[in-house]
N, C-alpha and C positions, 0 to 999 in steps of 0.2 A: 239788405241788398249786398250782393257779392262785390268784393273790392274791384274785380276786373270790370264789372259793369259801371261802377262809379268812375273808374279811370276813363273808360270809353265815353261816358256822358260828358266828362270834363273836356276831353279833346274835341268832341263834337260841338259843344256849346262855345268853346274858344274859337273854333273855326268859323262858326256862324257870326260871332261878334267881330272878328277880324276881317271877315270877307266883305263887310260893308265899306264900300269905296267912297261914300259921300261924307264920312266923318272928318272932322278937323284933326289936326295933329295933337292938339291938347286933349281932346276926347280919347284918342288912341293911347296917349300917354297915361291917362287916368285908368283906362281899361287894362293897360299892361301891368300896372300895380295890382289891380284886382286879380288879374290872371295869375300873377306870381303868387299871391296869397292863396288863391284857389288851387294852384298847382301844389303848393306846400301841404294844404289840407288833404288833397286827394292822395298824394304820395304817402303822407303820414297814415291815412286811413288804410291804404293798401298794405303798408308795412305792418301796422298793428294787426290787421286781419291775418297776414301771413305768419307773424310771430305767434298769434293765438293758435293757429293751425299746427305749427311746429311743436309748441308746448303740449298741445292736446294729443297729438299723434305720438311724439317721442316720449312723452311722459308715461304713456301706457306701457311702453317697452322697458324704460330704464328706471323710472321712479316707483311705480306701483309694486313691482315684484320685490324690490328691496325693502320697501316699507312693510309689506306683508311678511317678509322673512324676518325682519327685526321684531315685529309684533309677535310672531310665533315663538321666537327665542325667549322673549320676556315671559311668556306663559309657562315655560317648562322649568 
């Protein structure tokens, strides 16, 4: 699942839970801790997906040509 979709689902689910007006303050406090934990996981997932994309795309430009050039020099 794409990271942006995960982030959107997190925001939507959080909005649904916090929009319930009949909850007690204690229940909202418990949900706020869960929301913080869920936010951390969602942002970490988004960051890791973005880092993987950068390594994959920039690695083709900078890493692979150099490795190929070094291997060619060893063979001669």
